[in-house]
Steps between C-alpha positions, in 0.01 A plus 500: 500500500760311698481120518560248780454127495479184713654205324459133593385172362145498629338825623128416505506525877667841509350829612830687476368726220207603721733592786763681289246685287320612818835644636575664164154655493525633858825674409371615159784331313448449129591130485329162464598169654412174321544124545699324227523118503819350356489133432872423512848653523506573123196723550681658793790591265254648248339705776843634612582601142164675466542692824852616414362652174178652641573845647163502674576204729615616842539156660335174587439244769589134478318198655511119472710354337732782376626671814836327466509487115462876464841564668673384180365815327564755774790746489503582871357333807425633850677365808190299600473347152866401516430304817150373419599410140149581379332825388136599477547864390699646209539873429611610151736796533712641224452179300618284790306244702537553875378203706343524847316269739202663671347162600703479825394852593134410439537183701678683791239779520206261480641285787579812704141611457394165656718568802781299356798510738688193365822518704408221745264317274538159335400539132421240234511593129335278242668526161834606353423723207529877442235576764683285761822686423343840565330359814833375644668829427211689663522280812878558514438878489246464779749316719365143482724239652331166456368431143402158359439426134313213345485422131381186322834498316762479769781610267326836438473563872869414537591748224301770682676421830834532323401832336415660835763332720687830558196680649246238623544156646219320314393164635364256242213280598356224285142550384402173666633624832328843515249384758774380740601855592313794657523847348387853574450603138439288182548678169383352165706640213388236251224565238309194624140611557512798271210567265380303304621204709322619814413150636857399585737585783873448546416316824164337585526486878620722781571235757782708654535821703507821298367849590484686163455356153603739226412407140660730241214416265236770478265354236297327643485742792478207739683197367426145610807517723365811671157342536665202662700724732189701597304178584792401723492832685814647349562868409508549126648747249467492122719652225296812419681738737837378371380547138390859577818592689732362235299683232530828694877448527521436121311823424743682727790362289332596173351837577618602852148495641391357831137477624426606856337264757146609400565425133653160590187416695281612209701294253463190719121554527466549126722200416302280740177616330644427160585138605140473625370638172686249287363224716811371672391544863 
């Protein structure tokens, strides 16, 4: 049986195995996808050594906080990874690690499903980590022109602006000044509000104009931020569609498979039910 993994520091919130194993089952592929928590970069190195030796491992996904760290161990990177400087998917091929980023594709498709024409929209991104990098690249590919970024550490936001200066003119806004500007779309890329810390939000008021609030967190299904947005009459979108689309893209890289629209809809329904079953909704 072939093996696939999701690696990260804390994966108690993750339903990635449920989604991937559902896809694998639908296509009758003899493989199993599992979560594997790695406490630090030394454990990451040990994992890499294990995967290189294990002929049954086809590839793996990467989440917080190793999306940047994994690049040190990759032999080749895709064009989007070269720009984003973060990978969430690795394929093992002929003993080599090939790095990809399917997060930005998942983000793009999920926003498009919500009617996301971003070309003339003013967009605010909260955070500056690997998810923010994929988000910015996705917005660039969608033709976004006006993108603001806020991070509690100003220097990190500045580093992100420098990274993308050739393709996107990012405007940095101080966290304390978020409410002084109006936006069309607000996107939370931070893990603030993720299970088990479900009673916190990256911002606690929405005293400014915004049409759509997109929280990349999917567990809980409706974060405190999304609850706040809903109370204030805003459109909302959580991270489950993005998670599903990026997983589908990863499976395409590993096995060349691609679910049709009906299967995508089924996967979404099943994943939502799984979240409900484990009590996160």
